[in-house]
Each structure stands twice: as C-alpha cells, then as structure tokens.
C-alpha positions, 0 to 999 in steps of 0.5 A: 224327226228330231235331228238334234237328238241324232246329231249326238250319235254322228261319228266323232260327235261323242268324242269331241263332246268328251274332249270339250268337257275335260278341257272346261276346267273351272277357275276355282279348281286350277292348281299349280299346273294351270295357265300362268296369270300373265297368259291368262290376262291375254284372254279377251272378255269381248269375245262371245261364248262358243256354241256347243255342238248340241246347240247347232241346228243339225238340219242347217249343218247338213243342208250346207255340207257339200257331200250328199246326205240322206236319212231313211227309216223303217224296213222299207227305208222311207225317206226322212230327209235329203240335204241340198247337195243330194237334191242338186245331184238327183232332184227333189225326193218325196219325204215319207216315200219308200227308197225303192221307188223314191231313190232309184239312183241308190237302187241302180247302184245296188245300195238297198241291200246294204241298207237292210244289212246296216239296219239289221246288224247295227254296224256301219258299212262303206261302199267305195267308188260307185258310179251313180246315174248322174255320171259321177262316182261316190263313196257311200257310208251307211251309218245306223242311228236310233230315234223315237221311230225306230232304227234309221240309216244315215247315208253319207256320199262323198264325191270321188269322181276325180279320184275314180277318173285318175284311177281309171287313167292309171288302169288304162295306162297299165293295160296299154303297157301290158298289151305292149309287153305281150305284143313284144313277147309274142312277136319275139317267140317263133310265129310257127314252129319248125317241123322236124321229120322225126319229131312232132312238136307243139308249144304254148305260151300264157302271159301271167297276171293282169298287169304289165308283168309279162316275163321273159319265157321263150322256146324254139325248135331248130332243125340242124340238118342231117335229121337232128333237131335242137330244142330250147326253152328258157326264162329271163328273170324279171318282168316287163318290156326289159325282160322280153327284150333280153329274151329276144336277144338270147333267142336270136343268139341261140339260133345263131349258135345252133347253126354251128352245130355245137354240143349243148354244153358249149352252146350254154357256155357261149350264152352265159358270156353273152348274157353277162354282156347284155346285162350283168344284173339280168340272169336267165335259166335255159335248157338246150337239147339235141335229138338225133334219131339215129341215137334215140336219145335227147342230149341236153345241158341245163343252166339252172332250169327245171328238169326235162320230163320224158314219158315212154311208150308204157306211160312211165315218166322219167325226170332228167335231173342231172347235170344242171349248172347255175343260170346264165349270166353268173359266169365262171361255170363249166357246163356239161351235157347229159342225156336221156332216152327218147325212143319211139313212142316217147314224149318229152316236156320242156317247161318254165317254172310258171307251170309248176311253181305255186306260192304255198307249195314246194317246187318238187310237189309241183313237178311231181304233180306234172309228172302224174299229169304227163303219165296220164296224158296221151294224144298229139303234142298239142293235146298233151300240151293243153292237158298239162296246162289245164291240170296245172290250173293255169288261168288268164289271171295266173300270176306268172308266165307259162311256156310249155314245149312238147315233143313226141318221137312217134312209133311208126308201124306198118306202111309208115315205117317203110318211109323211115329207113336206116342203113349203115356200112363200116369202112375199114379203109384201103383202096377197096373202101370207095368201091364198096361204099358206092356199091352199098349206096347203090343197092340201098337206094335201089331197094328204097325205090328212089327215082333214077336221078335221085339214085345217081345223085345219092351214089355220087354224094356218098362216093365224094363224102367217103373219098373225102374221109379216106383222104383227110380222116382217120379210122373208124369210118362209117357210111350211113344212109337214112330216109324219112318221108321228106328227104334222103340223108347221107352221112360219113363219120371218121375219127379226125375232128378237123371239119371240112370247108368248101373252097374253090379248087384251081384248075391244076389242083388234083383235090378239093372238089369233093365238098364243092360237088356235094354242096352243088348237087345236094339240098343242104350239107354240113359238118359237126364234131361228134361227142367221142371225138371225130367228125360227121359230114352229111348232106340231104336231098329232098324227096319228090312229093307223092304227086311228083313221084312219077316224074324225076325232078332235080333236087332244090339247091337252096340253102337252109334246113332243107325243109 
C-alpha cells in the first residue's frame, strides 16, 4: 500500500498544501508590498529547510497519533493497516483478513454497515460516542480514500470516554431531579379521590417530558356536605420543583377555602390574592366548580383556564366558555360565576392544556378534537378518562404535563332510584309552621322506611332547624329532605343571610340550643349563603349499612364530610 499517495487525500492536507504554495513567493517576484529589508535580514540561514507534508512518512505519523487508525479496502473490508494505538487498544490484527472476522470490535458496535455505505457513496460519515468492547467510548469517522487497488476506507477513532462519562453523569443527575420533581408532584396530588354520593369521579395525571420538567398541574374533589361537591383543576405556569411546590400551596388553600362553602368566584378571588403573596412572578390557571344534586347544574368560576366540557345523555357536547377571568396572581380582577347543566346521565371533563395544546396546532382545534372524542366516549369515568388521554396521543415522552378530571352524574333507574329520593315543603311562617314541618318530616321518613331511631332523630333535627329559621330567618322558607344510598340530608333555607353558629347556652337562656342539639345528634352539619340571597342550614345522618339494617344503630357523631 502506498501511504504517501493516500496522505494527500486526508482531510485538510490539500488545503494546507495550497496555502503553502501561495505563501512561497520567490524573491525576484517581490514588489512594494513585500517584507521590508530590515525584517528580512532577521531571517537566519542556519535553520534547515522545513520538510513538506508530502515528504513525511505517513506510516510513521499514523503510528504515533494517539487516536485509533485503521485502513480497510475492498467489498469485504480487508485490513490494510492498523496503527499502534489501535493495536494497544484491541490487540494485533492480521493484515489482509476481512473486517467481519478480524475486527470484531467494529462488528459489535455496528460499524460494518457504515463502512459499506461510505465505500458505496464516497462520502465520509461520523458515528458519535460508541462504547467499544474495551469499555471506552470512541467517536468514529470513516473517510473514503482511493488507491491503486480500488476504493478503501480510513477509520479514525477518537477517545471520548471522559466526555461520555460526564454526559452520563449529567443525564443521571437530570433523571434524579426529575424523579424528585415527579415524586413531589404526585405526593401533593390527592392519593385517593373523595367519593361523592351523587357523582362518580376519576382522574389521571401524566408528567411531561423525559427531563426534570414536571409542571404544576393539579386536581381535587372535595365533598362539602349537604350533598354538594366541589371540583377543582389547575395549572401553575413553569416547570420543576418550584412549580410543584406552588401547586401544593394552592391546592391546600383551595381545600381550606372550600370548607367555608363560598361561591366559586369568591374562592378564586381569595386564591388570586394568595398566589400574589406566594410568588408575584408565578401565575396559575384554575377552574373551581360546585355540583348541587338538587339543582342539576355545575356552578363554576374560571381564572384563565380552559373551558369545561359536558356531554349529555344523548352524546351532545357543550362547552362552558363564559365567564373566564385572567389567571391567578395577576390581581385587580373581580371574578364571576357561571353555570352549565349537569343532569342525570351527563359527563363533565376538566383538563389542563397539556391534553389539547400542540406546537403546530391551534388551541381551539385541540379543544374541538377533545369534544369529538368525548362525544364518542362512554363507560365509567375511568374508562372515559383513559380514552380521552389516548385520543389526544399522550405518550410517556409527551412534552407537557396532563391532568384530567372526569365526573359523571349517573341516571339511576329501577331499584337504584329508590335509594336517591327528594322531598320539599314550602314554609309560610306562623305558629303552624313547626308542627307542619314535623308532620311532613315524619311522613317522608316513614315512607322511606328508615329505622325507628333514625326516623326520630331526623324529625328532631328538622324541627330544630325549622324553629331556628322561624326565629332568626325571613321568608321565603323551605324544608328539604334528601336521601342517598349513604346518608339522610335535612336542609332548611330562608331569606336571611346571617349564618348561625354553635354557642353554649347558659342555664337561664330560653334559646340558643337548637344548633347545639343538631350538632350533637347529626353526623355533620353546616351552613352557607345561597346565590340569590339568604342562607341554607343543613345536617346529615349516616345510613346503616345493608347488613346493619335489621338492627338500629346510633349515627356517628364524628366531624368531617360524613363519608
């Protein structure tokens, strides 16, 4: 093999030779722009001539470079040459042997097909950071060269082990950071959703990307008592642990504000101020909604979040577009509440932008695609949730977080409908109102076939709530009894917005014991202001389990939601 002839074709050799030719100007061709005589006299004639690249021994040069060099030729890539560095790394290689058997290290890292491609195309190719059998990582550059025996391929491998190990350490660090962020995010989400009596709910969360880019998506389901349920979903702008931490603070605040049983827009108003206190540079979108089974509607308020979608029993999808205010943390905006129908057989979907937003697609197109997917989705809330995620093409390497909350208001028929009953009585006031309320409550609870003890406790609670409303409230007044498969709910509404509170009555007081009695005998009680003005005071009694229906049992007096 003539290495001197091939050396002229190595990358950069021809350019250096051309540059050297241009610089070698003969003395008799120097003009006014030549080097001054004074500078020219500084040259020493004692220095020997500098040898040209063509005069260097290529084998001697390649044998001494620290990189691995090999030359193969022919269709089966027979070995023509390997340098000392290559021999040190992989051992002696027989000259003239085919590469498939004589260079197993190249075969193992899949380099032989690349040699075929370089030989056919005549174009150089580079493979970055491949780990060789010796445990070190190399970047291989394969360059075609031509000689008397046909086209050959020069293999040049640079040791990049230090760079590869540094990159792997960086990737490992990023994986640990991501795992930390995902763990934090999931720990701040509800570990188990509360189960309302009148709704069936399911939720899912998918962290986005393969790096430490977890966002601040969250959701929650909060039973408010009296048969009402609050549902919330939100998205903190930004990525990483900071966004997840802000999300956790907002979610905790939502649960605290929800216990005040405020209208949705008032909850968002409180959250807006809190978001500014947490971090003035951090904003978040949020939807807070309340479902009341007596109304058959979903009352909601939105702070810059995507619209709720509701599919009715016939498969028609409706979008709750208004009203929508700016995101939380902007300040200076008065939020308002809206409502959308959620009757029996309906399904509502709350979601974050990762489900519908794509880089090359308008946001409205993503929402429209979700509407079409929801129109054809049926089954349990979890089934609907999974179908929507699949239809949106969410994969483990999705570039954004995705949170989805699905709720259904089942259409109960047959024997199941007997477990969900309502009865209401308008109270006109006067001395006959309390006896009428007791008689009404007694007749309803008897028709619902409650045990004697629960019947008597329910009549007593209804009497005390009505008496409290007659004394402290204003018309119009209403007594409402509702049963589910888990509890009995008694509620009295009136036109006065002053909320009652439990207080300790002194021995000589003639009043002030009604709410205390209700709080003592009921599983849970509460009050709230109604949207049209006035208030509602309610209490709950847990129903005995089917296996316990044959024997009377005293309701639990524990606080909480009475679940």
